[in-house]
C-alpha beads as a LAMMPS data file, in Angstrom:
LAMMPS data file: protein, C-alpha beads

385 atoms
384 bonds

1 atom types
1 bond types

-500.0 500.0 xlo xhi
-500.0 500.0 ylo yhi
-500.0 500.0 zlo zhi

Masses

1 110.0

Atoms # bond

1 1 1 -233.428 63.671 -345.151
2 1 1 -235.164 62.735 -348.361
3 1 1 -235.008 59.467 -350.254
4 1 1 -236.700 58.343 -353.443
5 1 1 -238.491 55.015 -353.705
6 1 1 -239.012 53.727 -357.281
7 1 1 -241.902 51.330 -357.848
8 1 1 -242.896 49.609 -361.081
9 1 1 -246.424 50.083 -362.400
10 1 1 -248.343 47.228 -364.010
11 1 1 -251.015 49.037 -366.039
12 1 1 -253.479 47.340 -368.336
13 1 1 -253.140 48.203 -372.064
14 1 1 -255.946 50.764 -371.705
15 1 1 -254.327 52.317 -368.640
16 1 1 -250.920 52.390 -370.340
17 1 1 -252.417 54.213 -373.321
18 1 1 -253.948 56.840 -371.005
19 1 1 -250.648 57.300 -369.160
20 1 1 -248.766 57.698 -372.452
21 1 1 -251.307 60.227 -373.751
22 1 1 -250.949 62.208 -370.527
23 1 1 -247.153 62.314 -370.669
24 1 1 -247.236 63.343 -374.325
25 1 1 -249.801 66.093 -373.681
26 1 1 -247.905 67.462 -370.677
27 1 1 -244.582 67.564 -372.504
28 1 1 -246.080 69.129 -375.636
29 1 1 -247.546 71.784 -373.349
30 1 1 -244.162 72.229 -371.630
31 1 1 -242.465 72.696 -375.010
32 1 1 -244.977 75.391 -375.943
33 1 1 -244.489 77.146 -372.597
34 1 1 -240.716 76.916 -373.070
35 1 1 -240.996 78.449 -376.540
36 1 1 -243.039 81.383 -375.217
37 1 1 -240.717 81.839 -372.238
38 1 1 -237.679 81.957 -374.513
39 1 1 -239.391 84.240 -377.009
40 1 1 -240.555 86.772 -374.396
41 1 1 -237.635 86.284 -371.989
42 1 1 -240.007 85.493 -369.117
43 1 1 -238.701 82.699 -366.924
44 1 1 -240.164 83.195 -363.439
45 1 1 -242.898 80.709 -362.615
46 1 1 -245.404 83.336 -361.417
47 1 1 -244.981 85.431 -364.562
48 1 1 -245.107 82.375 -366.820
49 1 1 -248.426 81.292 -365.339
50 1 1 -249.978 84.642 -366.185
51 1 1 -249.279 84.276 -369.908
52 1 1 -249.485 80.499 -370.414
53 1 1 -251.936 78.957 -367.919
54 1 1 -255.053 79.402 -370.069
55 1 1 -253.248 78.118 -373.161
56 1 1 -251.910 75.023 -371.384
57 1 1 -255.193 74.126 -369.710
58 1 1 -257.506 74.658 -372.670
59 1 1 -255.424 73.720 -375.699
60 1 1 -253.809 70.602 -374.250
61 1 1 -256.719 69.242 -372.200
62 1 1 -254.843 69.202 -368.890
63 1 1 -256.376 69.433 -365.444
64 1 1 -255.721 72.529 -363.354
65 1 1 -253.023 70.974 -361.204
66 1 1 -251.323 69.153 -364.078
67 1 1 -251.179 72.408 -366.064
68 1 1 -249.569 74.134 -363.077
69 1 1 -246.946 71.403 -362.846
70 1 1 -246.155 71.642 -366.567
71 1 1 -245.467 75.386 -366.217
72 1 1 -243.427 74.848 -363.058
73 1 1 -241.346 72.215 -364.836
74 1 1 -240.376 74.780 -367.474
75 1 1 -239.547 77.462 -364.891
76 1 1 -237.408 74.979 -362.937
77 1 1 -235.572 73.911 -366.111
78 1 1 -234.603 77.500 -366.920
79 1 1 -233.593 78.108 -363.300
80 1 1 -231.302 75.079 -363.498
81 1 1 -229.844 76.317 -366.783
82 1 1 -229.069 79.737 -365.272
83 1 1 -227.492 78.092 -362.226
84 1 1 -225.251 75.943 -364.455
85 1 1 -224.196 79.011 -366.427
86 1 1 -223.355 80.942 -363.254
87 1 1 -221.370 77.988 -361.937
88 1 1 -219.396 77.768 -365.184
89 1 1 -220.575 74.234 -365.933
90 1 1 -221.250 75.129 -369.581
91 1 1 -217.962 76.919 -370.151
92 1 1 -217.251 80.600 -370.743
93 1 1 -219.456 83.014 -372.674
94 1 1 -218.164 81.981 -376.104
95 1 1 -217.969 78.223 -375.560
96 1 1 -219.949 76.024 -377.959
97 1 1 -221.919 74.336 -375.165
98 1 1 -223.039 77.616 -373.616
99 1 1 -223.862 79.255 -376.945
100 1 1 -225.910 76.220 -377.978
101 1 1 -227.779 76.134 -374.645
102 1 1 -228.616 79.843 -374.775
103 1 1 -229.535 80.002 -378.460
104 1 1 -232.763 77.970 -378.370
105 1 1 -235.630 77.080 -376.029
106 1 1 -235.269 74.148 -373.661
107 1 1 -236.995 71.109 -375.179
108 1 1 -238.670 68.179 -373.416
109 1 1 -238.989 64.654 -374.793
110 1 1 -242.551 63.461 -375.274
111 1 1 -242.007 60.749 -372.667
112 1 1 -240.042 62.915 -370.192
113 1 1 -240.921 62.358 -366.524
114 1 1 -243.735 64.409 -364.999
115 1 1 -244.374 65.162 -361.296
116 1 1 -247.795 64.594 -359.721
117 1 1 -248.835 65.798 -356.268
118 1 1 -251.421 64.313 -353.912
119 1 1 -254.264 66.125 -355.672
120 1 1 -253.481 64.261 -358.894
121 1 1 -252.138 60.989 -357.509
122 1 1 -253.202 58.883 -354.543
123 1 1 -251.597 55.727 -353.168
124 1 1 -253.381 52.658 -351.839
125 1 1 -250.273 50.993 -350.438
126 1 1 -251.970 48.036 -348.756
127 1 1 -253.892 47.216 -351.931
128 1 1 -250.807 47.737 -354.127
129 1 1 -252.564 50.238 -356.410
130 1 1 -252.489 53.934 -357.264
131 1 1 -255.078 56.321 -358.649
132 1 1 -253.824 58.951 -361.079
133 1 1 -255.438 61.771 -363.025
134 1 1 -254.872 61.596 -366.799
135 1 1 -256.208 63.294 -369.916
136 1 1 -258.704 60.406 -370.133
137 1 1 -259.959 61.047 -366.596
138 1 1 -258.876 59.499 -363.316
139 1 1 -257.392 56.006 -363.609
140 1 1 -258.200 53.873 -360.602
141 1 1 -256.546 50.703 -359.340
142 1 1 -253.372 50.912 -361.403
143 1 1 -251.335 48.051 -359.924
144 1 1 -247.722 48.396 -358.801
145 1 1 -245.101 46.068 -357.335
146 1 1 -242.554 46.859 -354.635
147 1 1 -240.419 45.075 -352.069
148 1 1 -241.621 44.787 -348.439
149 1 1 -239.091 47.460 -347.394
150 1 1 -240.343 49.813 -350.106
151 1 1 -243.970 49.240 -349.104
152 1 1 -243.114 49.979 -345.476
153 1 1 -241.286 53.158 -346.488
154 1 1 -244.197 54.313 -348.665
155 1 1 -246.756 53.671 -345.936
156 1 1 -244.831 55.490 -343.208
157 1 1 -242.664 58.128 -344.887
158 1 1 -244.041 59.102 -348.285
159 1 1 -244.503 62.844 -348.633
160 1 1 -244.744 65.292 -351.520
161 1 1 -244.686 64.695 -355.244
162 1 1 -244.177 61.488 -357.185
163 1 1 -242.728 61.397 -360.703
164 1 1 -244.345 59.359 -363.465
165 1 1 -241.616 57.856 -365.639
166 1 1 -241.621 55.716 -368.798
167 1 1 -238.369 53.913 -369.465
168 1 1 -237.419 50.949 -371.622
169 1 1 -241.037 49.947 -372.178
170 1 1 -241.954 50.039 -368.484
171 1 1 -243.855 52.486 -366.284
172 1 1 -242.504 53.660 -362.943
173 1 1 -243.508 55.978 -360.129
174 1 1 -240.663 57.632 -358.239
175 1 1 -242.014 58.537 -354.795
176 1 1 -240.370 60.964 -352.368
177 1 1 -240.026 59.866 -348.752
178 1 1 -238.913 62.019 -345.839
179 1 1 -236.936 60.323 -343.082
180 1 1 -236.212 61.849 -339.671
181 1 1 -232.673 63.145 -339.295
182 1 1 -230.387 60.782 -337.392
183 1 1 -227.983 62.540 -334.983
184 1 1 -224.384 62.229 -336.155
185 1 1 -222.386 60.157 -333.699
186 1 1 -219.072 61.521 -332.479
187 1 1 -216.320 59.528 -334.254
188 1 1 -214.552 58.444 -331.074
189 1 1 -212.719 55.699 -332.921
190 1 1 -211.265 58.039 -335.556
191 1 1 -212.002 57.844 -339.264
192 1 1 -212.047 55.264 -342.007
193 1 1 -210.136 56.771 -344.913
194 1 1 -211.391 55.845 -348.379
195 1 1 -209.174 56.161 -351.432
196 1 1 -211.134 55.857 -354.681
197 1 1 -209.613 54.825 -357.955
198 1 1 -210.042 52.874 -361.168
199 1 1 -207.886 49.798 -360.617
200 1 1 -209.352 49.579 -357.102
201 1 1 -212.736 51.255 -356.893
202 1 1 -212.303 51.912 -353.166
203 1 1 -209.546 51.123 -350.699
204 1 1 -209.971 51.725 -346.975
205 1 1 -207.389 52.608 -344.356
206 1 1 -208.081 49.175 -342.799
207 1 1 -206.449 47.622 -345.850
208 1 1 -209.655 46.421 -347.530
209 1 1 -209.471 46.783 -351.302
210 1 1 -212.585 46.675 -353.482
211 1 1 -211.177 45.717 -356.864
212 1 1 -212.424 47.379 -360.028
213 1 1 -211.330 44.470 -362.255
214 1 1 -214.829 43.001 -362.609
215 1 1 -216.453 46.358 -363.314
216 1 1 -213.749 47.418 -365.778
217 1 1 -213.990 44.071 -367.605
218 1 1 -217.786 44.448 -367.785
219 1 1 -217.444 47.944 -369.217
220 1 1 -214.909 46.743 -371.759
221 1 1 -217.246 43.958 -372.900
222 1 1 -220.133 46.416 -373.196
223 1 1 -218.044 48.834 -375.283
224 1 1 -216.928 46.025 -377.589
225 1 1 -220.531 44.815 -378.003
226 1 1 -221.814 48.336 -378.698
227 1 1 -219.107 48.831 -381.296
228 1 1 -220.033 45.614 -383.122
229 1 1 -223.777 46.317 -383.009
230 1 1 -223.322 49.896 -384.215
231 1 1 -221.200 48.630 -387.100
232 1 1 -223.960 46.194 -388.141
233 1 1 -226.572 48.982 -388.266
234 1 1 -229.451 46.548 -388.739
235 1 1 -232.901 46.721 -387.156
236 1 1 -232.180 43.779 -384.892
237 1 1 -228.865 45.332 -383.833
238 1 1 -230.618 48.604 -382.981
239 1 1 -233.226 46.747 -380.946
240 1 1 -230.495 44.974 -378.985
241 1 1 -228.634 48.260 -378.427
242 1 1 -231.809 49.816 -377.076
243 1 1 -232.475 46.863 -374.774
244 1 1 -228.934 47.006 -373.374
245 1 1 -228.610 50.772 -373.221
246 1 1 -228.554 51.017 -369.411
247 1 1 -227.044 47.635 -368.577
248 1 1 -223.582 49.019 -367.817
249 1 1 -224.982 51.835 -365.646
250 1 1 -227.104 49.401 -363.633
251 1 1 -224.132 47.100 -363.077
252 1 1 -221.940 50.011 -361.922
253 1 1 -224.663 51.360 -359.610
254 1 1 -225.159 47.965 -357.989
255 1 1 -221.397 47.622 -357.459
256 1 1 -221.245 51.061 -355.842
257 1 1 -224.225 50.251 -353.618
258 1 1 -222.531 47.092 -352.324
259 1 1 -219.203 48.853 -351.686
260 1 1 -220.762 51.889 -349.991
261 1 1 -222.940 49.718 -347.735
262 1 1 -219.890 47.697 -346.667
263 1 1 -217.878 50.834 -345.828
264 1 1 -220.678 52.556 -343.883
265 1 1 -221.558 49.378 -341.962
266 1 1 -217.932 48.906 -340.878
267 1 1 -217.598 52.564 -339.844
268 1 1 -220.761 52.392 -337.749
269 1 1 -219.752 49.070 -336.165
270 1 1 -216.404 50.484 -335.024
271 1 1 -217.673 53.919 -333.943
272 1 1 -215.709 55.786 -336.605
273 1 1 -216.459 58.413 -339.212
274 1 1 -215.661 58.275 -342.931
275 1 1 -213.164 60.499 -344.737
276 1 1 -213.406 60.903 -348.519
277 1 1 -211.322 62.822 -351.020
278 1 1 -212.885 65.968 -352.458
279 1 1 -212.475 65.122 -356.160
280 1 1 -214.779 67.806 -357.560
281 1 1 -213.539 68.993 -360.966
282 1 1 -210.946 66.231 -361.356
283 1 1 -212.069 65.445 -364.911
284 1 1 -211.296 69.027 -365.925
285 1 1 -207.934 69.060 -364.146
286 1 1 -206.543 65.739 -365.359
287 1 1 -205.017 65.459 -368.840
288 1 1 -204.702 61.976 -370.309
289 1 1 -203.878 60.324 -373.601
290 1 1 -206.885 59.611 -375.806
291 1 1 -207.112 55.836 -375.091
292 1 1 -207.356 56.590 -371.340
293 1 1 -210.108 59.212 -371.566
294 1 1 -212.952 56.703 -371.887
295 1 1 -211.833 55.026 -368.662
296 1 1 -211.598 58.356 -366.807
297 1 1 -214.985 59.613 -367.951
298 1 1 -216.733 56.339 -367.097
299 1 1 -215.228 56.449 -363.593
300 1 1 -218.239 56.632 -361.256
301 1 1 -216.463 58.038 -358.173
302 1 1 -219.136 60.736 -357.756
303 1 1 -221.898 58.146 -357.553
304 1 1 -219.937 56.106 -355.016
305 1 1 -219.407 59.228 -352.915
306 1 1 -223.114 60.084 -353.108
307 1 1 -224.092 56.567 -352.031
308 1 1 -221.674 56.675 -349.087
309 1 1 -223.021 60.129 -348.194
310 1 1 -226.682 59.245 -347.916
311 1 1 -226.022 55.873 -346.279
312 1 1 -223.786 57.557 -343.703
313 1 1 -226.476 60.164 -342.993
314 1 1 -229.087 57.422 -342.462
315 1 1 -226.741 55.579 -340.090
316 1 1 -225.618 58.695 -338.171
317 1 1 -221.995 58.217 -339.285
318 1 1 -219.815 61.328 -339.526
319 1 1 -218.566 62.165 -343.024
320 1 1 -215.842 64.641 -343.994
321 1 1 -214.213 65.552 -347.307
322 1 1 -210.492 66.250 -347.368
323 1 1 -208.000 67.772 -349.776
324 1 1 -206.671 64.942 -351.983
325 1 1 -203.393 66.709 -352.810
326 1 1 -200.324 64.454 -352.430
327 1 1 -202.195 61.692 -350.586
328 1 1 -200.651 59.174 -352.987
329 1 1 -197.104 60.591 -352.604
330 1 1 -197.073 61.198 -348.851
331 1 1 -195.785 58.556 -346.448
332 1 1 -198.459 57.680 -343.898
333 1 1 -195.709 56.632 -341.473
334 1 1 -193.357 59.648 -341.437
335 1 1 -195.155 62.249 -343.572
336 1 1 -192.411 62.564 -346.213
337 1 1 -193.733 63.665 -349.633
338 1 1 -191.905 62.699 -352.794
339 1 1 -192.918 61.564 -356.284
340 1 1 -190.320 58.825 -356.028
341 1 1 -192.249 57.288 -353.142
342 1 1 -194.663 55.926 -355.764
343 1 1 -192.592 53.937 -358.287
344 1 1 -195.675 52.313 -359.871
345 1 1 -199.449 52.069 -359.528
346 1 1 -199.489 49.475 -356.739
347 1 1 -196.292 50.177 -354.825
348 1 1 -195.505 52.757 -352.157
349 1 1 -191.956 52.771 -350.771
350 1 1 -190.879 55.805 -348.726
351 1 1 -187.471 57.107 -349.778
352 1 1 -186.992 58.667 -346.337
353 1 1 -187.929 56.060 -343.715
354 1 1 -188.205 52.941 -345.883
355 1 1 -191.864 52.276 -345.017
356 1 1 -193.566 50.113 -347.678
357 1 1 -197.257 49.430 -348.280
358 1 1 -199.782 49.032 -351.058
359 1 1 -200.068 52.491 -352.601
360 1 1 -203.853 52.738 -352.241
361 1 1 -203.812 51.622 -348.598
362 1 1 -201.137 54.214 -347.834
363 1 1 -203.226 56.920 -349.504
364 1 1 -206.331 55.835 -347.565
365 1 1 -204.410 56.144 -344.283
366 1 1 -203.374 59.678 -345.220
367 1 1 -207.016 60.483 -345.969
368 1 1 -208.059 59.071 -342.579
369 1 1 -205.487 61.267 -340.804
370 1 1 -206.718 64.346 -342.673
371 1 1 -210.266 63.375 -341.769
372 1 1 -209.430 63.520 -338.053
373 1 1 -207.804 66.927 -338.489
374 1 1 -210.657 68.252 -340.631
375 1 1 -213.280 67.093 -338.124
376 1 1 -211.407 68.731 -335.244
377 1 1 -211.068 72.043 -337.128
378 1 1 -214.733 72.138 -338.189
379 1 1 -215.958 71.384 -334.651
380 1 1 -213.595 73.902 -333.093
381 1 1 -215.083 76.526 -335.409
382 1 1 -218.628 75.427 -334.465
383 1 1 -217.786 75.631 -330.734
384 1 1 -216.300 79.117 -331.182
385 1 1 -219.443 80.267 -332.990

Bonds

1 1 1 2
2 1 2 3
3 1 3 4
4 1 4 5
5 1 5 6
6 1 6 7
7 1 7 8
8 1 8 9
9 1 9 10
10 1 10 11
11 1 11 12
12 1 12 13
13 1 13 14
14 1 14 15
15 1 15 16
16 1 16 17
17 1 17 18
18 1 18 19
19 1 19 20
20 1 20 21
21 1 21 22
22 1 22 23
23 1 23 24
24 1 24 25
25 1 25 26
26 1 26 27
27 1 27 28
28 1 28 29
29 1 29 30
30 1 30 31
31 1 31 32
32 1 32 33
33 1 33 34
34 1 34 35
35 1 35 36
36 1 36 37
37 1 37 38
38 1 38 39
39 1 39 40
40 1 40 41
41 1 41 42
42 1 42 43
43 1 43 44
44 1 44 45
45 1 45 46
46 1 46 47
47 1 47 48
48 1 48 49
49 1 49 50
50 1 50 51
51 1 51 52
52 1 52 53
53 1 53 54
54 1 54 55
55 1 55 56
56 1 56 57
57 1 57 58
58 1 58 59
59 1 59 60
60 1 60 61
61 1 61 62
62 1 62 63
63 1 63 64
64 1 64 65
65 1 65 66
66 1 66 67
67 1 67 68
68 1 68 69
69 1 69 70
70 1 70 71
71 1 71 72
72 1 72 73
73 1 73 74
74 1 74 75
75 1 75 76
76 1 76 77
77 1 77 78
78 1 78 79
79 1 79 80
80 1 80 81
81 1 81 82
82 1 82 83
83 1 83 84
84 1 84 85
85 1 85 86
86 1 86 87
87 1 87 88
88 1 88 89
89 1 89 90
90 1 90 91
91 1 91 92
92 1 92 93
93 1 93 94
94 1 94 95
95 1 95 96
96 1 96 97
97 1 97 98
98 1 98 99
99 1 99 100
100 1 100 101
101 1 101 102
102 1 102 103
103 1 103 104
104 1 104 105
105 1 105 106
106 1 106 107
107 1 107 108
108 1 108 109
109 1 109 110
110 1 110 111
111 1 111 112
112 1 112 113
113 1 113 114
114 1 114 115
115 1 115 116
116 1 116 117
117 1 117 118
118 1 118 119
119 1 119 120
120 1 120 121
121 1 121 122
122 1 122 123
123 1 123 124
124 1 124 125
125 1 125 126
126 1 126 127
127 1 127 128
128 1 128 129
129 1 129 130
130 1 130 131
131 1 131 132
132 1 132 133
133 1 133 134
134 1 134 135
135 1 135 136
136 1 136 137
137 1 137 138
138 1 138 139
139 1 139 140
140 1 140 141
141 1 141 142
142 1 142 143
143 1 143 144
144 1 144 145
145 1 145 146
146 1 146 147
147 1 147 148
148 1 148 149
149 1 149 150
150 1 150 151
151 1 151 152
152 1 152 153
153 1 153 154
154 1 154 155
155 1 155 156
156 1 156 157
157 1 157 158
158 1 158 159
159 1 159 160
160 1 160 161
161 1 161 162
162 1 162 163
163 1 163 164
164 1 164 165
165 1 165 166
166 1 166 167
167 1 167 168
168 1 168 169
169 1 169 170
170 1 170 171
171 1 171 172
172 1 172 173
173 1 173 174
174 1 174 175
175 1 175 176
176 1 176 177
177 1 177 178
178 1 178 179
179 1 179 180
180 1 180 181
181 1 181 182
182 1 182 183
183 1 183 184
184 1 184 185
185 1 185 186
186 1 186 187
187 1 187 188
188 1 188 189
189 1 189 190
190 1 190 191
191 1 191 192
192 1 192 193
193 1 193 194
194 1 194 195
195 1 195 196
196 1 196 197
197 1 197 198
198 1 198 199
199 1 199 200
200 1 200 201
201 1 201 202
202 1 202 203
203 1 203 204
204 1 204 205
205 1 205 206
206 1 206 207
207 1 207 208
208 1 208 209
209 1 209 210
210 1 210 211
211 1 211 212
212 1 212 213
213 1 213 214
214 1 214 215
215 1 215 216
216 1 216 217
217 1 217 218
218 1 218 219
219 1 219 220
220 1 220 221
221 1 221 222
222 1 222 223
223 1 223 224
224 1 224 225
225 1 225 226
226 1 226 227
227 1 227 228
228 1 228 229
229 1 229 230
230 1 230 231
231 1 231 232
232 1 232 233
233 1 233 234
234 1 234 235
235 1 235 236
236 1 236 237
237 1 237 238
238 1 238 239
239 1 239 240
240 1 240 241
241 1 241 242
242 1 242 243
243 1 243 244
244 1 244 245
245 1 245 246
246 1 246 247
247 1 247 248
248 1 248 249
249 1 249 250
250 1 250 251
251 1 251 252
252 1 252 253
253 1 253 254
254 1 254 255
255 1 255 256
256 1 256 257
257 1 257 258
258 1 258 259
259 1 259 260
260 1 260 261
261 1 261 262
262 1 262 263
263 1 263 264
264 1 264 265
265 1 265 266
266 1 266 267
267 1 267 268
268 1 268 269
269 1 269 270
270 1 270 271
271 1 271 272
272 1 272 273
273 1 273 274
274 1 274 275
275 1 275 276
276 1 276 277
277 1 277 278
278 1 278 279
279 1 279 280
280 1 280 281
281 1 281 282
282 1 282 283
283 1 283 284
284 1 284 285
285 1 285 286
286 1 286 287
287 1 287 288
288 1 288 289
289 1 289 290
290 1 290 291
291 1 291 292
292 1 292 293
293 1 293 294
294 1 294 295
295 1 295 296
296 1 296 297
297 1 297 298
298 1 298 299
299 1 299 300
300 1 300 301
301 1 301 302
302 1 302 303
303 1 303 304
304 1 304 305
305 1 305 306
306 1 306 307
307 1 307 308
308 1 308 309
309 1 309 310
310 1 310 311
311 1 311 312
312 1 312 313
313 1 313 314
314 1 314 315
315 1 315 316
316 1 316 317
317 1 317 318
318 1 318 319
319 1 319 320
320 1 320 321
321 1 321 322
322 1 322 323
323 1 323 324
324 1 324 325
325 1 325 326
326 1 326 327
327 1 327 328
328 1 328 329
329 1 329 330
330 1 330 331
331 1 331 332
332 1 332 333
333 1 333 334
334 1 334 335
335 1 335 336
336 1 336 337
337 1 337 338
338 1 338 339
339 1 339 340
340 1 340 341
341 1 341 342
342 1 342 343
343 1 343 344
344 1 344 345
345 1 345 346
346 1 346 347
347 1 347 348
348 1 348 349
349 1 349 350
350 1 350 351
351 1 351 352
352 1 352 353
353 1 353 354
354 1 354 355
355 1 355 356
356 1 356 357
357 1 357 358
358 1 358 359
359 1 359 360
360 1 360 361
361 1 361 362
362 1 362 363
363 1 363 364
364 1 364 365
365 1 365 366
366 1 366 367
367 1 367 368
368 1 368 369
369 1 369 370
370 1 370 371
371 1 371 372
372 1 372 373
373 1 373 374
374 1 374 375
375 1 375 376
376 1 376 377
377 1 377 378
378 1 378 379
379 1 379 380
380 1 380 381
381 1 381 382
382 1 382 383
383 1 383 384
384 1 384 385
């Protein structure tokens, strides 16, 4: 499996200027390649190189390998756009999003991230420096900082390209590391069902509830602050908005990391797998009143699922996705399904057998049961094959 390791660069002012000039040159070149690709309807990387390589290398002062990466970045961007169109992510043929995306060339910000391979970038992990090729020549001994775990991962597992990134006034390198696959352990102890929500970010079938009150309060404070700063519309307000632009996202990501680590650690300790709801497309299916839409669209269930997924893979914990239909209305004790079983957000009271439990815990137990069934079906199919 692959993981990314972000490290922060500490360039001198001269080195920072060279890095900025390189990013700007690469992205100007990418914009020109994108314009030609759109104009001539040529999007394959091999064909694009034939018509743009000389232009990119000579007119923008890029090295051979950097020019190749700029062209590849454009080809990959158009491939991603076509894949999104085929998947219906931009709507139907006449939708505003799709028409807008198809009506003009893809554009790259001047400080957009740029990949560098080992011919353009070398790591001196023990010394805490990197050497990188720029438009001003090769920069040597650009310092970086990383945690001991990150340094160990870089030294043993780094492989492939690293992305140069400028964000919020800081320089970063995002390195790719390849880890050996860990065999998935047979979930002899069953499955931990995980019900995700907004009031409770995650609730497990063991009855552990990870409350979303702190995260929701933080998001509310951030929205209120953004509203006040936007209303001021002064230079100082804009500076503060820019400084805080990713604060909410960082807080949510940290919360999801903590929750996912707790769930995976408990599953591994008890020899169980993890069962999650397959919530793909839920934002398109659910219809809410306008005041509730902000809460729904800031719900980071996908990120939590992704964090649980890669942590489970690293730990060798089985992971299955189950159909979420009626998990909140079905009794985990007798199986009876009825809307009336769920009188309010927190309460589950079965109208058939009288079983009562916190609604999210009941749903998580249903998910755990479906996880066992799903695992058995998938492995029966594998054995038959």
